[in-house]
N, C-alpha and C positions, 0 to 999 in steps of 0.2 A: 694211755697215750698211744695213738696209732703209730705203728711202724710201717715201713715200706715193704710189705710182704710180697707183692707181685708186680709192683711198679714203684717208681719214685714219687712219693707224695709231695705236694707243694704247700707252702705256708708263707708267712711273712712275720714281721716283728710286732705289728699291732695297730699303730695309729694310721688313719687314712684321712684324706681331705674331708673337711666339714663344710657344709653349705653355709651361706650367709645367715640363714635362719638359725642354724645351730650355733654358729659363732656369736650371733647377737644374744642368744639365750645364755650361753656360758659367761659372756662378759657382763651381761646384766646381773647375773648372780654374783660375779666378782665385785661389782659395784654395790652389792646389797640391794639390788632392785630386781628380784626375780620376776619373770613374766608368768602370768597365770596359766598360759598354755605351754610352758617350757617342757613339761614331761611328755606331752603328746608330740611335740616337735622332735624331741630326742628319740622317742619310740619309733616314729616314722622313719627317722634318719637311720636308726639301727637296722630296721627292716630293709631299707634300700641298700645300705652298705653291704649287708650280708648277701643280698641278691646279686649285687654287682661282683662280689668276690666269686661266688659260685659260677656266674656267667663267664668270668675271666678264666676259670679253670683252677681256682684255688681250692685245695682239699680241706685244709685245716684253717678255719676262718676265725676272725675276731669281731668284736662289735665296733671296731674302728676307733675306740676310745671317744665316742661321740660326746659323752657327758663331761669330759675332762678338759680343763683349760690347758693342762700340761701333764706329762706323765709322772711328775714328782710333787708339784705343789697342790694338786687336787686334794691332798689329804688334810689340808688345813680346815676343810669343812666337815671332816669325818672324825678327827681326833683333836683333843683340847691342847692348849699350851702355846698356840701360835698367834702372834699379833704383829701389826706394823709391816715394815719392809726392811730389806737388808741391802747393803752395798754390793754392787755387782763385782765379781772377781773374774776377769776374763782368763781363758786358758793361756798358758805361757807361749804357745805357738803363735797366737794372735798378738800377744804383747811384743813379740819379736818383729812384727811388721805393723807398726802403729798406723801407717797410712792405710793399709788394707782394713785394719780394725775400725778406723774412723769411717771409711767408705761403707763398710758393712752396716755400721750403726745408722749412718745417714740414709741408707737405702731401705731401711726397715728390716735388715737382715738380723738385727738383734731384737727379738720380741720383747715387748714391755708388758709386764704384769707384776703383781706383788709377789715377792718372795719373803714371806714373814719370818721372823726369828722365833726360836723357842724361848718364851719368857716365863713359862710356868709348867706345872706338872703335866706330863703326857698321859692321856687316858682316852678311852673310846668315848666319843661324843654322840655320834649318830650313825647307826647302821642302815638307816633308811636309804641313803644314796647307793650303797653297794647292792642292797636288795632290789632297788629299782633297776640298776644296771643288769643284774642277773635276770630279772623278770622280762625286760625288753629283749635281751639277747636270746633267752630260751624261746621266746615267741618267734623270733626271726629264724632261729635254727630249726624249729619245728616246721616252719613254713617252707624253708628252702633246702633242708636236708643235706648239709655238707657232710663230708666223711668224719670230721671231728671239729671241735670248737675250743678255743682258749680265751681266757680273759686276763688282761694285764693288771699287775699291782706293783707298786713301788717297793723296792728293798729298803730296809732301815738305813743302809748306807747312802743311798741316793737321796733320801729325804734329808739326811744330815749334810750331804754335799751342798744342796741348794738352800737349806733353811738352817742357818747357823745356830749353835747352842749359846744361849745367854742365861741359862737357868741351872743346868746340872753341873755338878762339881768336876766332871771329867767327860771326855769324849766317849769313853766306854759306858759310863752310866747313861748318857744320852742315847747311845745306840741300843742298849738293852731295854730302855723304857719304850723306845720306838718299836722294838721287836715285839714286846708284850702287847702293845696296842694293835700293831698290824697283823698279829696272829689271828685276830678275830676276823679280819677281812679275808685273809688267806683261807681260813676254814670255811667261811661262808661260800667262797667260790668253789672250793673242792667238794663240799657237801652238796652243792647243787649239781654235781656231776660234770663240771667243766674242768678242763686242764688249766692249771694256774701257771701263768708266765710271770716270773719275777724279773723286773727291769732293774739291772744293776750296773749302769755305766760307771758307778763309783770305782769299780775294779779296774777300768781302763782309763776313762776320762779323768778320774780322780787323781791319777799320777801327775798330770800336767795342769791340774786345776786346784783341787783341795790339798794335795800333797806336793805342790810344785816346789816348795822350799825345803823339802825333806830329802834325805839321802835315799838311795835305792833300798837299803836295808830297813830304814824306818818305814818306807812305803810298804814293803812286803809285810812287816809286822802289823801295820795299821789295816791294810787291806785284808789280811787274814782275820783280824778282829771283826771286820765287817761281815765276813763269811760266817764266823762263829755266831754273831748276833742273828744272822739270817737263819742258820740252822736251828737256833733256839726258837725262832718264830715258827719254823716249819715243823716243830715237834709233833709227832702223831700223824702227819700227812704222808701218804705213801710217796716215795721218791718218783715212782713211775707216773704220778699225776702232776709233776712239777717240771717246768722247763725254765732255764736261766738264760737271760739275754745279757751279753757283755759287749760294750762298745767303747769307742774313744771320742764320742761326741758327734752328733748327727748334723754337722755343718761342713760346708765347703770351705776349706782353709788349708794351711800348709801341713798340719799334722806331723811336722817333723820332730815334735817333742813327744809323740805317742810312745808309751812304754811298749817294747816288743812283745809279741805274743808269747815268746819263750819265757818272759817274766810273768805275764798275766795268767797263762794257762795253769801252772801248778797251783796258783791261789784259787782260781775258779773251780778246779777239780775237787777242792775240799767241800764244796757245796753238796748237800744231799739232794740231788735232783736227777731226773731221768733223761734230760736232754740239754744240750748246750747250743745256743744260738750266738753267732759271732760274725764279725765283718771279715769278708775274704774276697770282695769284688773290687773295692776301690784301689787306686794306685799305691796307697801306702801299706796295704795289708794283703794284697792279692798273692804275694809270694809266700805267705806264712803257712800255706798248707803243708809245707815241709816240716813245720814244728809238730804237727799232729802225727806225721809219719814216724817221727823220732820219739814221741812221747809214750809213756805207759798209761794207756787210757783204761778206765773201768770197762769191764767186758759188756755190760748192758747199756752203756751210755749211748744215746742217739746224738748224732752230730747234725746240726742245721746250719751249714755255712751260708753266708750271704753270697748268692751267685748273681745278684743284680744290685747295682748301686742305688742308694736312696737320695742322693744329692745332685743327680744329673738328669737332664732330659734326654740323653741318649737312650734309645731302646736297644738293649743288648740283644745280639743275634742269638737265636735258639741254639745254634751249633756251639757258640762260645759257652753258653749256659750249660749245655750237655757236657762239654769238656771239663768244666769246673766241677760239676756233680761227680763225674767219673773219677776224678782225682781222689776225692774223698771216699768214694766207694771202693777204690783200690786199696785204701788204707784200712778201713774198718769193716768192709763188706756192704753190699748193696742194701741189705735190710736195715742197716743202722744209719742211713742217710736220708734226710729230707731236704728239699730245695727251699731256701729261704731268701731273705733280703738282708742287706747290711744293717738297716735300721728302719724306723718308721717313716712314713711319708708325710706326716703332719704332726710332728712332735709337739707343736704349740698350736692351739686353735687359731685359725685365721692366718697362719703362716706355713708355707711349704715351698721348697725350692723347685719342686716338680709340678708341672701343670696337672690338674686333676684327671683329664682325659688320658694324658700320657702315663699317669700312674697305672691306670687299668690296662693300657696297652703294654706296659712293662710286665705287669702280672700275667697277661695273656702270653707274652713271649716266654716268661718263666715256665708256664704250663707246657708250652710247646717244646722248650728245651728239656724239661723233665720227661716228656714223652719220648724224645729222641734218645735220651740217656737210658730210659727203660728198655727201649728196643736193643740198645747195645749191651745192656747188662743182663736182660732176661731172654732176648732173642724173639 
């Protein structure tokens, strides 16, 4: 995993806007009607999205999650045991404002796609999709030569968050079955020479969604179990090749029920990873850089704070971005900070709060802000 050795490197969380052709392809697959040319559509889209990232000044790029309908439910086509759909459970902060929740649903702000339940044994079903993702991404990376490249994969906990267990005798048994199955995908990504990003919003979002009726102590124990299952799945993979993304849900909403970073961070730090990506730009979490200043952080851990928001069309000023970067550099040192985003820009195919062209303008501003910070930090 690249560190910021002579300048602040830029990256983001993973998902980027998908074209209509890509969206049509993934939803056709969702309906069980795959298009004959779907793979070539995805391959071309990955090439384009890597090119646009490099042009915007992003150093550590992703494939934009082009082939995935969402960051958690895509696995139903890769591992067995999932069928049907499940009842939606809104986060508690949205339940507190039912008028806003209804307006969001009516405006299309609540994406609709199947979230199947676990109804049978979990096992690896098909490694073809991850191998296709790797093949398309490696071709694009070779063509456009970014500084580094990462590929997203769902944590066992976030799979359990969105796809409830109807088969295993306990939540723990379900988690570890998922961990065993997902380990195959994790190894495929890292053996291909890519950085593996584990998406684990269950550690943040889970508090006011999956665990909203539990006490803080129960949440801490259950979230720690999620990390234990993740570490089991990562067995044998070098920590320096893995980064962990933690967030509280990539939606514009009140977020007044979000667990504080002071509660989430000690749990996340138990994960055997080399970098931590987290929200620190939006109005609910921008103040929490202080938590990192007071925490005992592993000496080698890279921090990737979100220094631009992923739910607003405001283009953050480069000077503000530089200020945010330098706060974290003052805490852990300039070499251990990369500039990131709060979350992905297209968590669900066909839906994104930020206009596609503005996404890349925001990423360009991120690169400009990182350059300003580099000048201040290195001279």
